[in-house]
N, C-alpha and C positions, 0 to 999 in steps of 0.2 A: 584656660590659659592663665587665669589669675594665680593658680597654684604653681605655675612653672617659672623657674628663674635659672636659665642656663645660657652661657655665652653663644651657643649655636642654635638658639630658638628665638625668633623675633618676639620682642616684648610687647605685651598689651599694657598700655599705660592707664587707660580709663575708658569706661563705657558710660555714656551720658544719654539718658532717655528723656525726651519731651513728648508732647502729645502726638506729634506727627513724624518725628525724626528720631533715629538712633545714631549717635555719633560714636564711632569706634576709633579711639586715638592709639596709634601703634608706633613702634619704633620705625624710623626711616632707614632703609638699607639701600646703599648705592652700589649698583653692580648689575648683574643679569642673572637669569635663571640658568640652572644646569642644563636645561633643554636647549636654550639658546647657545650656551657655551659649547655643547657637544656638536651642534650643527655647524659651528664655525671651525671645527677641527677636521683634519684630513680623515676621510672615511667615517666621520661621525663618532670617533672614539679617541680615548686618551690612553697613555701607557699605564702599566700596572703600578708604577711608583706613585704617580699622581692620583690614580684611582684609590690606592691604599690610604693616602692622606685624607681624601674626601670621605671615604668610608669610615675611618676612625672618628672623625668629627660628627658625622651623621649618626653613627652608632651611639656615641656619647649622648647626643640629643634625644634619641629614641629611648635609651636606657633611663635618662632622667624622667621622661614622660611616664614610663612604666613604674618608676619608683614612686610617683605621685598618683598612681592608679588612673592614668590618662592614656588613652589609645588614640592614635592619629587617624588611621584607616584610609589615608589617601596619599601615601608617600610615593612620589614620582618625580622625575627631573623638573617638571614644571613647577613643583611646589618646593623646590630647593634653590636657594639663591647663592650665588658666588659673589662675594663683595670684591671691590677693586683691589683689596689686599689679599685676596685668595681665601678668605674665611667662608665657611659653610654656614648657612642659616636655614633652618626649617620653618616654613610658613604654612598658612592656610589650614586652620583647624576647623573648617566648616563642617567636616564629617566626623570630627573628633567626639569622643564620649568618655565618660568614666566607666571603669569596669570593676568587677569583683570576681574573686575566685569561687564565690558561692552562687553565682548566677551566670547566665549566658546571654550574649548578644545575638541578634538574628537579622540585623539590617544588611541588605545586599547593597554595598556601596563601593566606590572606587572606580578606577578606569579598567576596562576589560583586559588590556595586556598585563595588568598588575593584579588581576584576580588571584587569590589563593585558592587551593582546592576546596576549602570550606565555603568560600563565597561562590565559586563556580557551581558547587553542588547544591547551594541554598540551604546548608545545614547551620546549626547554631555553633557559636565559637566563644571563647573567653575574651580575646582581644589582642594580646601581645603577639600571638602567632601570625596575625595578619600583617602587622608592621614588620616583623622579621622576614616574612616572605617578600614583601615589597622591597625591603633593603637588598635582598638577593637579586631581585629583578633589576633594580637600579644599578647594582654592581656589574651585572651581566651587560646591561645597556652601555655602561661607561667603557668597558673593556673590549666588547665585541662590535659595537656600533649598531646593533639592532635589538629588538625585543626577543626573548627566548621562546615565546610561544606566538606563532603567527598562523593565520589561516584565511581562507577566502570568505568565510562567514563567521559570525559570532559562535555558532554551534561548533565549528571546527576548532576554534581557539579554546573553547571550554573543554572539548574532548581531549586536546593535547594536554591541558593543565591537569585534568582528572585522570586520564587513562595512560597516556604515553609516557608521563614522567619526564624528569629533567636529565638531559645528557649533555655535559659540558663539552665544548669543542676542543679538539686537540691543540689548537693554536695557543691556548692559554697554558700558563705554567702549571705544574702538578699541584703546587701549593694553592693556587687560586682555584683550580678545579675542586679541590677538597673543601675549600671555604664555601664555594657556591653550593656544593652538595649539602652542607649543613644548613645553609639559609633556605634552600629550596627543597628541603626534605618533604616527601609527600604527606606524611602524617603530622598533624598539628602537635601531637605529644612530643615530637622530636625537636620542636622549636618553641617550647613553652616560654623561654626567656633568653635573654642575650648572654647568659652565662656560657652558652655554647661557643662564644667567641673569646672567652676570657684568656685562654692560652692558645689561641689559634696561631699556628706557625707563620702562615702567610701574612696575616694582619699585623703581627708583631715583628716581622722581619726588618732588621736594621732600625729597630725602634728603641730609643732610649727614653721615651716619654713615660710618665707614670700611667697606671691603669686609667683608661678613659671611661670605663663603665661605672655608673653611679647607682645601680640598683642596690637597695638595702638587702644584704644577704640574710638579715634576720627576719625579713618579711615573710611570714608563713603564708602558704597558699590557702590555709584555713582561716586567714585573718578575717575578723568580723568587719573590717573596713570595706565599705562598698563604694567609696569614692575618694575624693581629695579632702584635704583638711578643711578647706573653705570652698563651697560651691554656692553660687547665688541661686536661691530657690525662687521659682516663680510664684507669684500670688495673684492678686487681681490684675486684670489685663492692663489697667492704666497705671499700675504701681511698679516701681522699681526699688529693690532693696540695694542699698549701697553702704559701704563703710566710709570712713573719712580718710582713707588712703587710696592711692591709685595703683602703684606697682608693689607686689608682695614678694617677700623673701623670708626664709627661715633663719632666725637668729641662732646664736650659740645655745641659748636656753630652749630652743625648739618652738618659741613663740612666734606668732605671725606679726611681722613688722611691715612698715611701708613708708614711703616718702610722701612729700606734700602733694596735694591733688592739683590737677590741671585747672580745677575750678578756683584755685588760688591766684590764677593769672591776674595781672593788674587790670582793673576795670575803671581806670581813671576817667573821671569826667563823663560817665555814662548814666549812673544812677546816683541819687542822693536823697536824704531826708527832705521832705517838703518843709522849708523853714517857716512858712506862714501858718502851719497847722497848730492847733492848740496842744497843750501838754498831753502826754500819754494818757488819753482818756478812754475809759471803758475798754482797755486792752487793745486799742487801735493805734496804728502808726502808718502814716502815708509816705510812700516812696514815689518819686517822680523822676522822669528822665532829665538829665542835665544837658547843657549845651553841646557837650562832646558826643551825644548820642547820634546826632545827624551824620557824623562821619565814621561811626563805628560799624564795621561790617557785620559782626555777630549780632548786634542790636537790630540791624535792618533785616537780617535773615531769620533770626529766631529770638524774639524778645523774651520768651520764657527762659531760655537757657542763659541769656544775658543777665536777667534778674537773679537767677539761681547763682550765677558766678559772683554777683554782688553780695548775696546773702550768706554763702558758705563760710567765708572767713569770719563773718560776724558770729555765726553759730559756733564756730570752733573756739572763738574767744570766750564764749559762754560755757565752755567745758562740755559741749555736747559729745556724748559717747557714741551715739549711732543715730541714723536718721533714715526715713523713707520719704520719698517725694513723688508727687505727681505734678501736673502743671497748675493745680489749684490748691494744693495743701502740702505742708511738710509736717511729718510726725517726727519728733525727736525726743530722745531720752538723755537726761543730763545727770551727772554725778560729780559732786564737788565737796570740798571741806568747808564747813561753816559751823559756827556755834548754834546749838539747837535751842529752839523754844521747847522746853520740856513738856509743855501741854499740847504741843501740836506737831508731834513727830510722825513721819511716814512709817508705815509698818516695816518690821524687820524683813519680812518676805520681799517687799518692794525694794528695800535698800539692796538686798543681795541680788535680786533679779536685774536691776538696772546696772549695778556696779559690775556684776559678772558679764553681762552683755557688752558693756562698754569695754571691758578688758579683752574679751574675745575679738571684738571688731577692730580694736586699735592696737592689739599686741601689747597692751600694758600689763604690768604685774598686778593680778587681782588682790594681792596681799599688801601692796605698797601703801594703801591708805586704810587707816583703821575704820572698821565698819561703824563703830559707834559715833564717828565724826563725819560720816558720809551723808550728805544731804542729797536727795535725788528726787526726780520727778519725770513725768512723761507729758509732753505738751503737743498741741497741734497749732500750726500757724496757717490759717486760711488766707489765701491770696485772691482778692476780688478786685475788679476794675473800679477805679475811683470815678464817682459821678462828676460830670462836668469837667473832667481833666483828661486831656489827650494822653493816652498811653500810661497814665499814672496807675498805681496799685495801692490798695489798702491792705495792711497785714493785721489780722485779728488773732491774737494769741489767746488760747484757751487751755485751761488746766484739765488734763484727763486723769492723772494719778499723782499723788504727792500732796504735801501740806500746802496751805494757802501762803505761808511765809516763804516756802520754797519757790512758788510761782512768782511771787512779788520780787524775790531776789533775782530770778531769771529775767524778768521783764526789765528790771533796772540795769542788769548787765547788758541785755540786748540793746537798749536805748543808748547806753553809754558807749558801747563799741560801734554802733551804727553812726552816732554823732562824730566820734573820733575819726572814723573812716571817711565820712563826708568832709570833715575839716581838712584831713590830709590831702584830699583831692583838690581842694581849693588852693 
């Protein structure tokens, strides 16, 4: 979902992982599901004009997914929302996956009435043909008021899908019957992509809208891409890789950009630097709850996430390019412009590695800063419970890679920004 940005797809703002909890922050959609909407209609169906409008928006969302090499695999009325203004929103990517034209998927998933022939037979498939079939079933359900394949048992339903084929009812217009035949073609090769709807007469009837399909026509099926531009890779079980942005979109230059994180939310009066601690000694700094912590819901429910919310803006102020975090440690790489100590420079390889990684994760231009002036390093910030302090934490900053002058500069930046943040809350 990180790679998707379409007006008809619910937005994923951020995923935040702590030791015991995963928070999924998503766009709020006010309205009801298409399933609920159809049940409220006479005979459980809507007219072709309304069904056409919904299908256009839904096809646009599916086309966008496929252009990012994402397949949904569970498109049905319950996973389609209709907003109070009549806008269509595709939700629930729980069975979604990335796909490639060089490999095959084999997971049997989805709801039985929406099984494609490939799913019903248990054979391998590429991915897009599954979504296109489901779109056809949804269109049938909207205009007829029932599912196209029904039976007394699961076996009977599968038999109809595989053997009996699809026969559109005569109550539908000829144009709609032909559109349904395209979407519910028995062979997956006949519904490889949504280009089959590009000039569909019924779908474009009385339409003055621009083309709603967004698949890249230059995207070869022999493409070496096996997934989306950015997919979070799993590593150790307790770790989560994250960039410093929350919602992603593709800029004019094709780079990956993003807006500010939800972790930038105001954390006023919850955490602060412990003012009685000594100076930044042996890379340690103590953070303690402030008086506002007693009334803060996030602090009471998940102290680790609350502390992370306090630290993230500080790290961003230190020009951190990327980070990984668990509940007890943050690993971060930083890249910034500063005069060099000629006798203590980080290696050219390390400079390029951290600088390029930061550019990829933040959408920045990797050539915007001269490499010869880029100071960079990789650090760990261990988070341990302070002795004798209720709920306090001690941050221990350690250098992993980079020069000693770079880590000293990072520590000074960290302390300065942490102090200013605490002062602003006062």
